[in-house]
C-alpha positions in Angstrom: 114.2 104.0 130.2 117.1 104.6 127.7 120.3 102.9 128.6 123.7 104.4 127.9 125.6 102.2 125.5 128.5 100.2 126.8 131.9 101.0 125.3 134.2 98.5 123.6 137.7 99.4 122.4 138.8 97.7 119.2 142.3 97.9 117.6 144.1 96.2 114.8 146.9 93.9 116.1 149.3 94.0 113.1 151.5 91.1 114.3 148.6 88.7 114.8 146.6 90.0 111.9 143.3 90.4 113.9 141.1 93.0 115.4 141.2 92.8 119.2 138.4 94.1 121.5 138.4 94.8 125.2 136.3 97.0 127.5 136.4 98.7 130.9 132.6 98.6 130.9 132.3 94.8 130.5 134.3 92.8 133.0 136.2 89.9 131.4 135.8 91.0 127.8 138.8 90.3 125.5 138.3 88.7 122.1 139.7 88.9 118.6 138.4 88.4 115.0 139.7 88.6 111.5 137.3 91.5 110.5 135.3 94.1 112.2 132.0 92.4 111.1 133.1 89.1 112.7 134.2 91.0 115.8 130.8 92.7 116.1 129.0 89.3 115.8 131.2 87.8 118.5 130.5 90.8 120.8 126.8 90.5 120.2 127.0 86.9 121.6 129.6 87.5 124.3 128.5 90.7 126.0 125.2 89.5 127.4 126.8 86.3 128.7 129.7 88.2 130.3 127.3 90.7 131.9 125.1 87.9 133.3 128.1 85.8 134.6 130.2 88.7 136.0 127.6 91.3 137.0 124.3 89.4 137.4 122.7 91.5 134.6 119.9 90.0 132.5 120.4 88.6 129.1 118.4 91.4 127.4 120.2 92.9 124.4 122.7 95.4 125.7 123.5 98.4 123.5 127.2 98.9 122.9 129.4 101.0 120.7 132.9 100.2 119.4 135.6 102.8 119.5 138.3 102.1 117.0 141.7 102.9 118.6 
């Protein structure tokens, strides 16, 4: 069974000097990082935990895509 990827929105916060990510697909997701690479690494760790804690989903890797806004 192929899962549809979850969507994460990322945008550059000029005032704070960081990338910010949030998602309508992942309850409770809001995070920031200095670069897109660091943001992706944070999301790799956070998304399974948030889905488990907020939705009762398993910790299996969850595919996600980042939309740059």
